[in-house]
N, C-alpha and C positions, 0 to 999 in steps of 0.2 A: 684540050687534051692532046698530049703528044702522040705522034704516030706509034711510037714504041708501046706506050700505055694502051692505046686502042687495040693494037695487035695482040697484046697480052690478054686483054679482056675478051676479045673475040675468040681467041684460041682456048680459053678456059671453059671446058665443058662440064665442070663439076656442078652438081645441083646446088641451088642457093636456098638457104633457110633463113627466115627472119624470126628472131626471138624477141618478144615484147614482154617486159616485166616492170611493174611499178616497184622498183627496188634500186639500191645502190649495188651495181654489178659486182665490184670487186669484193664486197662483203657478204654476198649471198651465195653460200656454198651449193645449194641445190641448182640454182640457175646457172652458175659457173660450171659445175660438174657436167650438167647435161649439155650445155653449149659446147664446151671444150671436147667432150666425148664425140660430138657430131663432127667437129673439125678432124679429130683423129680417124673418123670413119670416112673421110673424104668429102665432106660437105663444106661449102663456103657459108659461113655463119655471120650474120649481122645482128647485133643485140641493140635494141632500143630501150633505154633505161632512164632513170632520173639522175640528176647531178648530185654527187655526194656532198655532205655539209663541209667536208674538208677541202672542197674545190674540185675542178675538173680532173678526171683520171686520164690514163693513157688511152689513145684511140685504138690500140691493138693490145689485147690481153689474152695470152694463151692461144693465139691464132684466131681469136674472135675479133671482128670489127665492132668496136663499141661506139654507139651514137648516144650521147647524153642530151636530153631535152633540157631547156633552161628552167628547171623546177627542182626544188629541194623539199624532201619530206620533213614535216614538223608535226609533232604530236599536238593534239588539241581536241576540241569537242566535235559534235556532229557536223557543224557548218564547216569547220576546218577540213575534216575528212572529205566532205562532199566537194568542196572547192578543189582540193588537191587531186582527187579522183577525176573530176571533170576536166581540169587543166591537162592532166597527163593523157587522158583519153583524146582530147582535141589535138594536142601536140604530137602524140605518137601516131595518130591516124594520118595526119598530114605528112609526117616523115616517112611512114611506111608506104604510103601511096607514091611519094616521090622516089623512094629507093626502088620500088617495084617498076615504076615507069622506065627507069634507067636500064634495068635488066631484071626480068621477072623472077620472082621467088617460086620455088616448087611447093613450099610449105611454110605456113606461119605457125609458130609455137607460142601461144599466149599463156602467160602465167597469171594465176589469180592469187591474191586479191587485187582488185575486185573482179567478180565473175563477168560483169558486163563489159570488161575491157576487151573481151573477145569480139565485140562489135566493131572494133577498129579494123578488123580483117574482113568485114563484110564486103567492101568494094572488090577485094581480091577474090573472095569466096564466090561472088557472083560471076567472076570470069574463069572459074574452074580451079583456083588454087586451093589446095587442101589446108585445113585448119585443125590444130590440136588445142584443146583447153586443158591446162595443167592446174588442178585444184590443190593448192598447198594447204588450204583450210576449207571447212564447210562454211560458206558465207552466212546462212541463216543462224547458225550456232554462234559465229563470232559477233554478229550484230546483237543477239540476245545477251551474250556475255559482256561485251564492251559497254553496252548501254543499260544493262540490268533490266531487260525487258522479258515479259512472259513470252513463251514460244508461240502463243496464239495471238500476239499483238499484231496490229496492222503493219508495222514496219518489218517485223520478222516474216510475215506472210508475203510482203512485197519482195523481200530478199529471196524467199523460196521461188516466187514467180520468176524473178530475174535469173536465178540459177537454172531453172528448167529451160527458159528461152536460150540462155547462153550455151547450155549443153546441147540443145537441138541444133544450134547454128554450127557447132563444131562437127567435123567428120568423126572425131573420136575424143574421148575424155580420159585424162590421166588423173588418178587420185593418189595422194601422198601416203595413204594407208587404207587398210580394209575397213576401219571404222568409218572413215569419210565415204568410201565406196558404198557401204551398206546404207548409210543415211541418204545418199543421192539416189540410189536405186529405189529406196522406200518412197522417195518423192516423185517417182515416175520415169527415171531414165533407164532404158533397157540395159540389162546386165552385160550384154555382149558389146555395148558401146563404151564401156569404161574398164580401164586396166590400172592395176596398182603398180606404182613405182615408188618404193619406200625411200624415206630419208634415212639411209643407213649410217650416216655419219662418216667421218674420216676414218680410214683404215689405219688407226694409230696403234702402236705397240709400246711396251715399256721402253723408255728412252735412256740410253746411257749418257746422252749429252744434255739431259734436262736442265741441270744446273747451269751449263754453259749457255743454253738458249735463254735462260731467265736471268742472266748476269745483270746486276744492277737493280733487281727487284728485291724488296725486303722480305726474304723468305725466312720464316721462323723455324727453329728446330722442333723435332718431335712430330706428333700426329697432326695432320691437317685434313680438313674437308674443303673441297674445291667446288665452287660454282663458276662455270665459265660459259657465258651466254648473255642473253638479254636480261636487263635488270628493270623490272616493272612489277606492278602489283600482282599481275597474274602468276608470276613466279613464286610469290608468297615467301619471300626471304625473311619477313618478320617472324614467321613460325619457325624457320630454321634457326635464326638467331636466338629466339627464346628457348628452343629445345636444347641448344648448346649450353645456354646459361643454366639449365636445369640439371645438367650432368654433374656427377660428383667431380670435385676439383681435380682428383687424381686421374680422371679419364678425359677431362675437358680438352678437346683439340682446338687448334687455331682454325679459324674460318677465313678462307681466301676467296674474295669475290672479284671476278674479272669480267669486264663487259661495259657497255654503255647504258646509261639511264638518264632520266630527267634530273637536273640538279636538285630540285626540291625533294624528289623521292629519295635520292641518295642521301641527302642531308637528314631525312627522316629515319633512314636505316642506321646512320651513324648515331643519331640521338637515341634511338631505341637500344642499340648495343651499350651505349654509355649508361642509360638508365638502369640496365640490367647488370651493370658492373663488369661487363666483359669487353669494353671498348678496346682494351689493349690486346684482345685476342681475335679481333675482326679487322681484316685489312682489305681495302679496296684498291685494286691494282690498275683500274682503267681498262681501256680497250687494248687487246692484244692481237697480234697476228695469229693466223691459224696454227703456225708452227709453235708459237709460244703458248697458245691455249692448250695444244696437245701435250706439250711438255709439262704444263702445270697440272693437267688432269692425271698424268702418269704418276705424280707425286701424292695424289689423294689417297688417304687410308681407306675410304669408303666411296661408293658411287651413289651419292645422295641426289635425288631430283625432287624438288618440291613444286607443287602447283596448287592453286585454288580449285575448288570444285565448282564447275559451271557447265553449261551445255557444250562449250567449246572444248574444255579439257577432258570431258568424258570421251571425246573422240581423238585425243591427242596422242602423238608418238614423238616425244622429244628425242632429237638425235643424240643427246648426251647419254641416253640409256644404252644405245648400241655402242657408243664409244667407251663408256665405262665397262660394259660387258667384254669388249675386246681387250681391255686392259686387265680383265679378271679382278675387278673390284666387286665386293659384295654390294648388291643393289638394295637400296631402300627408296621406295617410291610411294606416291599417294594411292590410296585405295579408290581407284577410278575404274569404271567398267572396262574400257578397251585395254588398259594396261593389265588388268587382272586376266582378261581373256587371252592376251598374248603371252604374258610372262609366266602365268600359272604359278607354280610353287618355286620358281627360280629367283624370286625377290622377296624381301620383307616389305610389308605394307603398313602404313600408318594412316590414321584418319585425317583427311585434308583439313587444314586450319587448326589442328589440335596439337599444340606444342608438347603436351604431356605424352600423347601417343607417339609422337616422333622421338621424343627423348628416350622412351622405353626401347624403341627399336635401335636407336643409336647405341644405347648402353649394351643391349644384347650383342650387337655386332662387335663392339669394342672389347667387351669382356671375353668373348669366345670367338676369336677371329678364325680359328681353324675348322669350326663345325659346319661351315657353309660351303665346303669344297664342292659337294655334289650340286648344290644350287648354282654356284659360280659356273661350273662346267655346263649346266643346262642352259643358263642365260646366254653364255657364249654361243652355244649351238643354235639357240633360237635366233639370236641376232645375226648370226652369219648368213641366214637366209636372206637378209636384207642388205648385204654388202653391195657396194657399188658395182663390182664385177658382175654379179648376177643381175642386178637391176639394169645395168647398161645393156645386157643382152635382151631383156624384156623391152626396154625403150627402143632399141634398134629394130626389134620385130614390129613394133607399132609404126615406126617410121616407114619401114618397107611396105607394110600393108596399106598405109594411108597415103604416103607420098611417093611410092615407087621405090625400086631398089636403090640402095646407096651406091656411091661412086667407087668405094674402095674395092 
């Protein structure tokens, strides 16, 4: 190391934070937003993440030092998930200990899934470093949903046990919404040890430059419904495609689907649209940048979010809901417990997995677009509570309580 570099490090008194997340950093808005917010607050932030499938990313993103372990996430069965989780745990632990030995971290912020990833911080925790566990999802519910298991099964009970152990190891726990928080408290975590920091989505507004941002994409004229996000069976896009096909031809919008998905699943969706005779009205645009996705959503006639009903989605808060509310789009969402508790009468609800129910709600919204103004305003007001500006203040408070005052 050069004398100038050594002097620079020695003179930098800013507190150091490690962020550990089993994710592709540049494509994970929650992890990025929280890490880059810490940089703005005066912390030195090092993120330990997986390598994206597109190849290595920049080593500095938004002021964050990004360290990618030589592992890429691929979908698969139970053994594939177990192997990837185990490999990331091992590689991230070794890297975290090495970085800490060079210059100690004040705090380690571990993102779940999986919950037990927090154990990578145990060597630092034993030496007095503070640890946060950030629960993006409830692990027992995601295990039950992914593998179609009863909530009383042995594997789900094991996930509950690991969740309790993981939460006890952390100095404090962050939950992505109140549904997750309530579930974790019901399983024995004290309420004063867990704070909600919602996924409020991007603070996007109606964009005058939407067409320019999407130049080169085959955008159809007239009404469109947009899905911008993950493309997998849990999003239940089959029901959305069939609901669009059931609409009267005079009302039938184009459906624009943006995001990544497994090739076989995407091919199945294309075939499903063709069988229903609306293949020419369903377009798959691939993976978009955050700016392009925001532009596409601003063009949507309605804010439609579809999900299957399972233990995981009963606690879900998709960020697209907040983003559509900010764009003042009439919301149509599945009739799931946490969504109904949160949105109340500010959204229209359909029965999950029922294309006839969804088609009825789509037709109502398309036939009478002006009757939902009060609901639109209420949805926007509800979702503003979860905007990043407010959530950042909550997160900053957690950091100051757990890891000491920030440097700014």
